[in-house]
Every structure is written in structure tokens, then in C-alpha cells.
Residue, then its C-alpha position, 0 to 999 in steps of 0.5 A: v212096353v210100347a203100349l205102356l210107353l205110349v200111355l206115358v207119353l199121352f199122359t205127359g202130353l195131356t198134363a203139360g197141355t193142361i198146365f199150359a192152358g192154366w197158365v195162359h188162362s191165369v195170365i189172360a184173366e189178369v189183363p184189363p179189358l181193352s177199349a180201342e173205340n178211340i185209339y188215338q186217346y192213348m197217343e201223345r201228340s202236340s196240341r193245336i189251338y184254332d180261332r173260331y174261323n178254324n185258323l191255326l193260331v199256335t201249336v203247343e209241342s209235346p216232347i213227341h212229334r206226331i201228326i195224325v193223318p187218316y188212312g186215305r192220305i197215307p200213300r198206298v206204297v207206304r202202307n204196303a211197304f210197312i206190311a211187307i216188312e213188318d207183317e206180310r199176312f196182315w190182311e189174312h190173320p186174326g190179329v196173331d200170325f200163328k203160322r209165323i210164330l211156329g216158323v219163327i220158333w223153329q228158325n230160332y231153335r235151328e239157328g240159335t237166333w232170337q227173332g220175333a213174330s209180332t204182327l202189326n196188331q200186337q206191336l200196336a197193342k204193346n206200344l199203346f197198352l203194355t210195357p216193353e219188357q221181354t217176358y212170356e207173360r207180356k208176349l201173351r198179353d200182346m197176343y191177346y190185345g192183338i186179337q182184341l184190336q182185330q175184334q174192335l177195329s177194322k184192318e184199315q183202322i189198325l194200320e192207320a193207328y200203327l202208322n201214326h204211332v210207330y217211332l221212325g227215328r229222330g223224334a218222329y212218331g208216325v209217317q207224317a212226322a217222319a216225312e217232315v223230319y226227313 
């Protein structure tokens, strides 16, 4: 009886695992390839017109207030603060923090809450390339794109893009725009 029960559990687990893997493959197969080579092309921002001497003549504002700043000009304390709040293992994970995902699943089950476990990579991918819908398929897509970003960009480039893209209230997108607005 015990052996039969063990075989039944093993068979059920293998069947469920195969079905899950097939579902993951079918969702990922539909995802268009990601090209993060020039990630800023996906971010809306104001246009600036300069004269031939590189003097700013006029800024044509978009509805989004964003000023792109390079990684080195973003204060270390700001970079560290975002990492501490949003993705404490940012420097270690491959774009998806599987340890955090398992911990959040367990915590959500135990406490009846709904917390997320998205990394900065995943948040950036979702905001640039995906929709805000809350489905398992979209979550799987942002995990896939989070790993793709990691393969195409350095951690510094990902953090820079995130800090230049994130909405920080009052119409400010990115840390430089937020510094000006606040």
C-alpha cells in the first residue's frame, strides 16, 4: 500500500511538473525577443533643441517629466536606498530572485496577504515592455524579460535605466525629475 501510494504521488508530481513546464514553454514561446541595446528608446521624455554651439534653445515638453542622468551622477545613497527597499539581492541574482519568490509565496500563504517579489530587472521590464495586468502569464513574461535584461546589460546599466524610468509621484519619472519636482 505504501509503495503504491508512493508511486501514485510520484506519478502525480511528474505529471503536474510536465504540465507546468509545458505551460511555461507555451507562454515564453509567444514572447517577442527583447533588445535592450538602447533601452532609453523605450522611455518617453522631453526633446531638447540645441544650436550649433551646443546651447539649449528650447525644451519641447512631453506629458512625462523625465531627465536622463548617467549612473555615475546618481548619488550612491540614492542607488543604495532603492536597492535596499526594492531588491536587496540585486547584485547577486540573475534577474529573478527565486529565493525571494519562494519566501513570498510562503508568507502570502501563511498570512493571507499578497506581496510581490519582483526584482528591479522585472519591474523595469514590466514597465517598459509589458502591460500592468496582474496575471500569471504576465508575471512569467516579466521574469523572462528580467533574465534577458541581465544577459544584455550590466547591473549598473539596469539600475541606471530603472532609476531614470521609475515613477516617483507628481508627474516625475526618474530620480532627477523627482529631485527637481520635490
